[in-house]
C-alpha positions as CSV (number, residue, x, y, z in Angstrom):
1,N,0.0,0.0,0.0
2,N,1.2,3.5,-0.8
3,L,-0.4,5.1,2.2
4,K,0.8,8.6,3.0
5,L,1.0,9.1,6.7
6,S,0.6,12.5,8.3
7,Q,3.8,14.4,8.5
8,Y,3.2,14.9,12.2
9,R,2.3,12.5,14.9
10,I,-1.0,13.4,16.5
11,M,-1.0,13.7,20.3
12,K,-3.5,11.2,21.5
13,K,-4.6,9.6,24.7
14,I,-5.9,6.1,24.5
15,V,-9.2,5.8,26.4
16,E,-9.7,3.0,28.8
17,C,-12.5,0.4,28.1
18,W,-14.5,-1.7,30.4
19,F,-13.2,-4.9,28.7
20,D,-9.4,-4.0,29.0
21,D,-8.9,-6.6,31.7
22,R,-10.1,-9.5,29.5
23,K,-7.7,-12.0,28.1
24,T,-5.8,-10.9,25.0
25,V,-6.3,-13.5,22.2
26,K,-4.3,-11.8,19.5
27,I,-2.0,-8.8,19.0
28,I,-2.3,-6.8,15.8
29,K,0.2,-4.3,14.5
30,N,0.0,-1.5,11.9
31,R,-3.4,-2.4,10.5
32,V,-5.2,0.0,8.2
33,G,-8.8,0.8,9.2
34,I,-11.6,3.2,8.3
35,I,-14.1,4.5,10.9
36,K,-17.6,3.7,10.0
37,D,-20.8,3.5,12.0
38,G,-19.1,3.4,15.4
39,S,-16.6,0.7,14.5
40,I,-13.2,0.4,12.8
41,L,-13.5,-1.6,9.6
42,T,-10.4,-3.2,8.4
43,E,-9.3,-3.7,4.8
44,D,-9.3,-7.5,5.4
45,N,-11.7,-10.0,3.9
46,P,-15.1,-9.0,5.3
47,T,-15.7,-12.6,6.5
48,N,-12.7,-12.3,8.8
49,F,-13.8,-12.1,12.5
50,E,-11.6,-9.1,12.9
51,S,-13.1,-7.1,10.0
52,R,-15.3,-4.9,12.4
53,L,-13.5,-3.8,15.6
54,S,-14.7,-1.9,18.6
55,L,-13.9,1.9,18.9
56,C,-14.1,1.9,22.7
57,S,-10.4,3.0,23.2
58,L,-10.2,5.5,20.3
59,P,-10.5,9.1,21.7
60,E,-13.9,10.7,20.8
61,Q,-12.4,13.4,18.5
62,F,-11.2,10.6,16.1
63,R,-14.5,8.8,15.9
64,K,-15.5,10.4,12.5
65,D,-17.0,8.3,9.7
66,G,-14.5,8.0,6.8
67,L,-11.4,8.7,8.9
68,K,-8.5,6.4,7.9
69,I,-6.1,5.2,10.6
70,I,-3.2,2.8,11.0
71,F,-3.5,1.2,14.4
72,S,-2.2,-1.5,16.7
73,G,-3.9,-3.2,19.5
74,E,-5.0,-6.2,21.4
75,I,-8.0,-8.3,20.4
76,K,-9.8,-9.2,23.6
77,E,-11.6,-12.4,24.5
78,I,-15.4,-12.8,23.8
79,Y,-17.0,-15.1,26.3
80,P,-19.0,-18.2,24.9
81,N,-22.3,-16.8,26.1
82,E,-21.8,-13.3,24.4
83,R,-22.6,-11.9,21.0
84,W,-20.8,-8.7,19.9
85,A,-21.5,-6.4,16.9
86,A,-17.8,-5.6,16.8
87,T,-14.7,-7.6,18.1
88,P,-13.5,-6.0,21.3
89,L,-10.2,-4.2,20.6
90,K,-7.9,-2.3,23.0
91,I,-6.0,0.1,20.8
92,T,-2.4,0.6,21.9
93,D,-1.3,3.0,19.2
94,F,-2.8,4.8,16.2
95,E,-2.0,7.4,13.5
96,V,-4.3,9.2,11.2
97,V,-3.6,8.6,7.5
98,E,-3.9,11.6,5.0
């Protein structure tokens, strides 16, 4: 991908989520995502369980539909008796793409 990152690093504060203490099932690094309808959509295959991720830890000012980011984070456990609209993600770092 020929993504052009912002020439500056945006000062950001990762927000804590109520599910942060859950077991981490996978670590993801430098994934491209687009904010849409309260989730991060990745550019992976839409049938991938990680294609729609929770925005919980993304600061409010970055939750704008159409905003493209590169992010890293921890995919958190979903208990067997739960159904989620988006996979729980604790963002550990992100950068806005121009």
